[in-house]
Backbone bond lengths (Angstrom), bond angles and torsions (degrees), N, CA, C in turn:
res aa  C-N    CA-C-N  psi(-1)  N-CA   C-N-CA  omega(-1)  CA-C   N-CA-C  phi
1 M - - - 1.462 - - 1.581 104.13 -
2 N 1.236 114.16 133.08 1.452 121.35 176.66 1.506 108.23 -67.10
3 K 1.391 115.97 138.42 1.382 123.34 -171.52 1.572 110.52 -68.72
4 H 1.416 114.95 -37.11 1.396 120.62 -177.46 1.527 111.85 -65.81
5 L 1.376 113.40 -41.71 1.494 118.44 177.01 1.512 111.76 -62.05
6 H 1.351 115.37 -39.15 1.399 118.84 178.85 1.549 112.48 -66.38
7 D 1.351 119.71 -37.40 1.482 123.58 173.70 1.481 108.41 -53.01
8 I 1.318 117.60 -58.33 1.461 124.17 -172.01 1.534 107.78 -57.51
9 L 1.336 118.08 -47.82 1.490 120.38 -172.90 1.446 119.19 -83.88
10 S 1.365 116.56 3.15 1.484 117.49 -174.09 1.470 113.31 -112.48
11 N 1.314 119.16 24.71 1.474 121.53 176.13 1.394 118.56 -84.21
12 S 1.299 119.98 -6.76 1.444 124.25 177.03 1.530 112.69 -91.72
13 P 1.295 117.50 135.71 1.553 113.76 -178.31 1.513 110.51 -68.75
14 T 1.333 123.65 -16.02 1.437 122.15 171.82 1.508 111.44 -113.38
15 A 1.316 114.35 36.53 1.408 122.66 -174.30 1.556 115.01 -57.78
16 I 1.323 116.04 136.69 1.445 121.69 176.56 1.531 105.16 -80.66
17 E 1.319 114.17 136.00 1.481 116.92 -177.02 1.554 106.90 -61.00
18 P 1.313 115.34 133.44 1.474 120.30 -177.94 1.516 113.80 -51.21
19 E 1.360 115.98 -39.47 1.501 119.56 179.61 1.543 109.09 -62.27
20 K 1.272 116.72 -36.75 1.521 121.42 -177.12 1.503 106.75 -72.82
21 L 1.299 119.25 -39.91 1.426 121.70 -179.20 1.581 111.43 -62.14
22 I 1.379 113.86 -44.00 1.459 119.29 179.17 1.516 107.45 -66.86
23 A 1.340 118.02 -44.96 1.480 120.13 179.23 1.514 110.96 -58.06
24 Y 1.370 116.60 -36.72 1.479 118.72 178.40 1.519 110.73 -67.02
25 L 1.319 117.88 -42.08 1.392 119.16 177.36 1.593 114.41 -62.22
26 N 1.297 113.23 -36.17 1.442 120.68 173.88 1.469 118.74 -78.28
27 K 1.369 113.78 -0.53 1.494 122.57 175.23 1.606 106.49 64.57
28 E 1.372 115.55 36.06 1.428 117.85 -179.13 1.527 115.73 -98.45
29 L 1.386 115.99 1.65 1.416 120.46 -172.98 1.570 111.18 -96.60
30 P 1.353 114.22 148.58 1.478 113.33 176.00 1.550 108.08 -67.36
31 P 1.314 118.25 158.63 1.457 122.72 -178.22 1.517 116.69 -47.10
32 E 1.418 115.59 -42.15 1.405 118.49 -178.39 1.521 113.66 -65.24
33 E 1.370 115.26 -40.39 1.449 120.53 -179.20 1.520 108.54 -69.29
34 A 1.340 116.75 -43.12 1.477 122.40 177.85 1.516 111.88 -57.71
35 Q 1.337 116.92 -41.53 1.459 121.92 177.59 1.565 109.88 -66.15
36 A 1.328 120.43 -38.51 1.417 123.59 -179.57 1.527 108.60 -66.67
37 I 1.301 117.66 -42.54 1.523 120.86 172.89 1.468 112.31 -58.72
38 E 1.322 116.27 -45.49 1.444 118.20 -179.40 1.549 115.08 -65.03
39 E 1.350 116.95 -30.06 1.480 123.27 173.63 1.566 108.65 -67.21
40 K 1.335 114.51 -45.31 1.436 115.74 178.07 1.555 114.25 -64.39
41 L 1.314 116.45 -42.45 1.485 123.02 173.08 1.512 108.66 -51.41
42 A 1.329 116.27 -48.55 1.491 119.25 -172.88 1.544 110.96 -65.59
43 A 1.319 116.35 -25.66 1.466 121.60 -175.80 1.537 114.29 -97.68
44 D 1.309 115.54 -5.00 1.516 116.52 -173.79 1.491 110.41 -139.59
45 E 1.323 116.29 110.23 1.487 121.72 -177.67 1.520 110.72 -63.23
46 F 1.372 119.81 -35.09 1.440 123.02 179.42 1.518 110.48 -59.52
47 E 1.334 113.65 -43.98 1.473 119.90 -177.62 1.471 107.97 -68.94
48 Q 1.313 122.95 -33.76 1.442 124.90 178.61 1.503 109.91 -68.14
49 T 1.336 117.04 -37.84 1.424 120.77 176.37 1.536 111.08 -66.58
50 A 1.283 115.97 -43.56 1.520 120.12 -179.86 1.480 108.58 -60.38
51 L 1.344 119.83 -42.91 1.464 123.19 176.38 1.505 113.96 -61.13
52 E 1.318 113.68 -45.01 1.503 119.16 177.06 1.496 111.42 -60.92
53 G 1.304 114.60 -40.54 1.532 117.44 177.51 1.468 111.19 -63.72
54 L 1.310 119.28 -45.56 1.467 123.24 -179.66 1.531 108.46 -60.94
55 E 1.352 115.52 -44.40 1.486 117.73 -177.63 1.543 112.11 -61.79
56 S 1.327 114.17 -31.06 1.472 117.63 -178.95 1.536 115.64 -77.53
57 V 1.271 117.75 -9.78 1.458 118.19 178.23 1.496 110.98 -70.98
58 Q 1.322 114.89 117.02 1.483 121.65 -175.19 1.522 111.18 -72.26
59 N 1.325 113.50 -44.43 1.447 119.05 -173.97 1.595 109.43 -120.36
60 I 1.324 111.41 97.41 1.463 120.28 -177.78 1.528 115.16 -52.21
61 T 1.391 114.26 -27.88 1.459 117.90 -176.89 1.601 111.55 -71.85
62 N 1.339 113.74 -16.32 1.448 117.03 176.91 1.456 112.92 -94.51
63 L 1.313 120.20 3.30 1.453 126.26 177.65 1.458 114.88 -46.94
64 D 1.319 114.86 -48.91 1.475 119.57 -176.15 1.578 111.45 -61.27
65 S 1.321 117.93 -44.15 1.393 120.98 178.65 1.540 113.55 -69.41
66 I 1.326 116.72 -32.58 1.429 121.89 -178.94 1.568 107.47 -72.44
67 T 1.311 118.25 -42.51 1.441 118.83 -176.77 1.488 109.52 -73.04
68 H 1.295 118.26 -33.12 1.512 121.10 174.27 1.458 111.70 -60.51
69 Q 1.317 116.60 -45.85 1.456 119.70 178.62 1.536 112.23 -65.02
70 L 1.349 116.02 -43.50 1.457 118.89 177.19 1.533 114.08 -60.48
71 N 1.347 119.18 -42.89 1.427 122.19 174.33 1.471 112.08 -63.01
72 R 1.322 119.01 -39.88 1.510 122.51 178.31 1.490 106.01 -58.71
73 E 1.356 117.62 -56.12 1.471 120.14 -177.78 1.581 112.62 -59.44
74 L 1.299 117.70 -37.76 1.451 117.87 179.13 1.533 110.04 -66.64
75 Q 1.314 118.73 -40.37 1.455 121.69 177.04 1.501 111.60 -59.48
76 K 1.355 117.45 -41.88 1.466 121.43 178.58 1.473 109.71 -60.61
77 K 1.356 119.56 -47.70 1.397 124.67 -178.54 1.573 112.11 -62.21
78 I 1.316 112.18 -40.54 1.465 114.88 -179.87 1.546 111.20 -67.89
79 K 1.353 114.05 -42.76 1.490 117.90 176.70 1.511 112.65 -59.60
80 K 1.313 115.14 -41.39 1.467 123.49 179.98 1.589 111.90 -62.96
81 R 1.312 110.92 -43.73 1.455 118.50 179.48 1.490 112.22 -67.40
82 N 1.336 116.39 -34.24 1.505 117.35 -177.03 1.568 113.32 -85.19
83 Q 1.304 115.54 -1.91 1.500 116.76 178.84 1.477 112.02 -78.39
């Protein structure tokens, strides 16, 4: 799993593992695990937003550069806010 994607998706205390979220999107999880993901998504708005963001990625091969850029921008905003 790409470190940058993990950074973005791990901000929730009950975060779904990024690998699991991607496997869920790709319909690669057994029914029990998919149901557990759906229950977490229903209970956590941050997770829902993360899923929606992943669903909107048109070209999955660019995911690494997209997440790197997002993390860089988030770090800039956090640094600016903390000054």
